C-alpha positions in Angstrom: -144.9 115.9 -59.4 -142.0 116.9 -57.2 -143.4 120.3 -56.4 -146.7 118.5 -55.4 -144.8 115.9 -53.3 -142.7 118.5 -51.4 -145.8 120.8 -50.9 -148.2 118.0 -49.7 -145.4 116.1 -47.9 -147.2 113.0 -49.1 -146.0 110.4 -51.6 -149.5 108.8 -52.3 -150.0 109.2 -56.0 -153.8 109.2 -55.7 -154.0 112.1 -53.3 -151.5 114.1 -55.2 -153.2 113.5 -58.6 -156.3 115.9 -59.4 -157.9 113.3 -61.4 -157.5 109.8 -62.7 -155.8 110.7 -65.9 -153.1 112.6 -63.8 -152.8 109.5 -61.5 -152.4 107.3 -64.6 -149.7 109.6 -66.0 -147.6 109.5 -62.8 -148.0 106.0 -62.5 -146.7 105.3 -66.1 -144.0 107.8 -65.4 -142.8 105.9 -62.3 -143.0 102.5 -63.8 -141.2 103.6 -66.9 -144.0 102.9 -69.5 -144.8 106.6 -70.2 -143.0 107.3 -73.4 -142.8 110.6 -75.1 -142.5 109.8 -78.8 -143.0 112.2 -81.7 -144.5 110.7 -84.7 -142.2 111.9 -87.4 -144.7 111.3 -90.2 -147.3 113.4 -88.6 -144.9 116.2 -87.7 -143.5 116.3 -91.3 -146.9 116.3 -92.8 -147.8 119.2 -90.5 -144.7 121.0 -91.5 -145.5 120.7 -95.1 -149.1 121.7 -94.6 -148.1 124.8 -92.7 -145.6 125.6 -95.4 -148.3 125.6 -98.4 -149.2 129.2 -97.9 -145.4 130.2 -97.9 -145.0 128.7 -101.3 -148.1 130.2 -102.9 -146.8 133.5 -104.2 -143.1 132.2 -104.9 -142.0 132.0 -108.4 -139.3 129.2 -107.4 -138.2 127.5 -104.3 -134.7 126.7 -103.0 -134.7 123.5 -101.0 -131.7 122.5 -99.0 -131.2 119.0 -97.7 -129.0 119.0 -94.6 -127.9 115.8 -92.9 -126.9 116.6 -89.2 -126.0 114.7 -86.1 -127.8 114.7 -82.7 -124.8 114.0 -80.2 -125.4 112.0 -77.0 -121.9 111.6 -76.0 -122.6 110.5 -72.3 -125.6 108.2 -73.1 -125.2 104.6 -73.2 -128.9 102.9 -72.8 -130.9 105.0 -75.2 -133.2 103.1 -77.8 -131.3 102.4 -81.0 -128.3 104.4 -80.0 -125.9 104.8 -83.0 -122.5 106.5 -83.6 -122.0 110.0 -84.9 -118.9 112.4 -85.0 -118.5 114.9 -82.4 -117.5 118.5 -83.2 -113.9 117.4 -82.6 -114.2 114.6 -85.2 -114.3 111.8 -82.7 -117.0 109.0 -82.8 -119.6 109.4 -79.9 -123.1 108.0 -79.3 -125.9 109.7 -80.8 -128.6 110.0 -83.8 -128.6 111.3 -87.4 -131.2 113.4 -88.9 -132.0 114.4 -92.5 -133.5 117.9 -92.6 -135.0 119.8 -95.7 -135.6 123.6 -95.3 -136.8 126.2 -97.9 -134.7 129.3 -98.2 -136.3 132.6 -99.3 -133.2 134.3 -100.8 -135.0 137.6 -101.3 -136.3 137.7 -97.6 -133.5 136.0 -96.1 -135.5 133.4 -94.2 -135.6 129.7 -93.6 -138.6 127.3 -93.2 -138.3 123.7 -91.9 -140.0 121.2 -94.2 -139.1 118.2 -92.8 -137.0 116.4 -90.2 -136.4 112.8 -90.1 -134.1 111.2 -87.3 -132.6 107.9 -87.8 -130.1 105.8 -86.1 -127.2 103.7 -87.5 -128.1 101.4 -84.4 -131.4 100.2 -86.1 -131.7 97.1 -87.9 -133.5 98.9 -90.7 -130.4 101.1 -91.2 -128.2 99.9 -94.2 -125.0 101.6 -95.1 -123.7 102.3 -98.4 -121.2 99.6 -98.4 -123.7 97.2 -96.8 -126.3 97.9 -99.5 -123.5 97.2 -102.3 -122.8 93.9 -100.6 -126.5 93.1 -100.5 -126.7 93.9 -104.0 -123.8 91.6 -105.1 -124.9 88.9 -102.8 -122.1 89.1 -100.5 -124.1 89.3 -97.1 -123.3 85.9 -95.4 -125.6 86.2 -92.3 -129.0 85.0 -93.5 -130.8 86.9 -90.6 -129.1 90.2 -91.8 -130.1 89.5 -95.5 -133.7 88.9 -94.5 -133.6 92.2 -92.5 -132.2 94.1 -95.3 -134.7 92.6 -97.7 -137.5 93.5 -95.3 -136.7 97.2 -95.1 
C-alpha cells in the first residue's frame, strides 16, 4: 500500500485499490480491524496430515516435546501478553509454545508435528501451583474459581 501511495501520489483508498476486496482490506488495515490470526488447530491438523506419509515405512518413531518461549521484550500491548525468561534468565514479555517433533535418527532429520502457542496472560492459563490450590479448594476469588472450572 505504501508503494501505491507514493507512486500514485494519492491517498484515496478507492482509487489505489484494484478492486473492492483490496479496498476493504486497506480499510480494515487502517481502522485496526484487520487481524492476521493463525488457527492453531487447523495448522496442527495440517502438519499431522502431511506427516502421515513420513511415518508409513517407519518401524518406530521418536517424538520429542519441546516447550519454548517466544520473546517479545519490547512489547507492552500485545493481546494476552505473558511473561517468559530471556536468554539471560531475566523475566521479559512474551508467549510460550509447546511443540512436538518427530526425529528420524537414521536420516538425521526433524519433522514438526504440532505447535501450540499459549500465554500465561490468558485467563485460561492455570499454573501448577494454582491448579493444586484449586484442587484443594484454596482459591478464594470466586471469579477465578469459575474461570478455572470453565477451562
